[in-house]
Every structure is written in structure tokens, then in C-alpha cells.
N, C-alpha and C positions, 0 to 999 in steps of 0.2 A: 531559473527559478521555476517550481513546479509544485502543483497541489498534490498534498499527501494526505491521505484518510487519516484520522487522528491515531487509530488503532496501529498504524504503521510507523508512527513517528519515533525516532531513536534520540537518545540524549546526545548532545553535541550539534545537532541540526540547528542552523540558524534560520530565524523568522524572516521571511522577506517581505511580509506586509504585515502590519499591525493586526493582532487579533482582539476582536471586541465580543461581548456579549449582546445579546438582543437590545439591552438598554444603551449600547454605545459605550459602556466603560471597557477601557483597554485592560486585556487579561495579559498579553505579552506585547511589548512595543516591538516595532521594527528592530531587527538587528539582535535581538534577545536570543541567547543560546539556551536552547532547551535542555531541561533537567529531568529526571525520572518523576519528581514531585510535581513540576510544572505538567507533564505530560498526563499525568493521574488527573490534575485539576481540570485539564481540558477535557478529558474523558468523562469525568463527573458532571463536568458543566454542559454535556450534551453539544460540544462543539464538534461539527462534522468532518471538516478537513482544514488543513492549514497550508499556506504557501511558504516554502521553504526555499533557501538559496541551493543552487544546483542545478545540472543540466537535465531538462526533461527526458533526453534521449539515453540516459546513462542507464536506464533499465534495460532487460533483457527483451528480445523479439518475442513476445509471447505468443503471437500468431502463429510463428515459425515453429516454437516450441510444441505447441497443440498439433500442428501439422505432422511433425515427426512422431509424436506420440501415437497418433491415429495410424499413420503407416506401419509402426511398428507392432501394433496389435491388431492390424487387419487380417480378418478371417480368423481370429482367436474366437473359440467357443469355450474353452477351459474356464469354469467358474473361478477357479483360484487365481488365474492369470487375469480374468476381469476384474476381480477385486484389487489385483496390483495396479491395473490401468486406471481404475477408479480413484485409487490413492493419489497417482500422479496427477490425474485431472483436477483433483481438489487443489492440488498445489498449483497447477497452472491457473486455476481460477483465482487462487489468492494473489499470484503474481499480476495478473491481470487487473484485479480490484487495486491493487497496490501501485502499479506503474502504469495503468492503462493499457490498451491495446486491443 
């Protein structure tokens, strides 16, 4: 089981803990298979994150990725290359947000 930010939910993921709103009403029950429509409703309902089935260690080693990125661009001063590094850093930051690390 792992917690996933709502913006990273995908259709087909299975809810591992019932999702409720602030009033306690069940939005998605335990075991529910998420659909695109359900995910949109969760986003619109200001749900922050959801517990889904799956191994929390299934994601990438974000710290290792960031370390490799920094080593590859170490000493680089070319503005074009630094923009490329910035694009990769944004992707690493999104991975960190999605998978933790």
C-alpha cells in the first residue's frame, strides 16, 4: 500500500483505504478500481492523496537520479545546457512528489 498524490492517480489503481470527504461520506470504498471520472471527481473534491494498493518501493530511487544529474552537469556553465539540466530537475522533482524520496 502506498499514498499517491491525487494528481498522479491512474485509472486501474485500486483503493487500499476508503476515501472520504470532510463530512465522512465515502467517495470511493476500499477495493474500488479507479476510473478517469472518479479521479477527476477526487481532484475537484480537493482530495489531496489516496492510499492505493501496490509496493511503496516500486518507484525509482529519486535521490540517486538527482545525484547522477548533478554529477553529469557538474561544472557546466553553458546557459543552454543549464536549461536542459533545469528541465531534468523538474522531472526529478515530480518523481519525488509522486514517489517520495
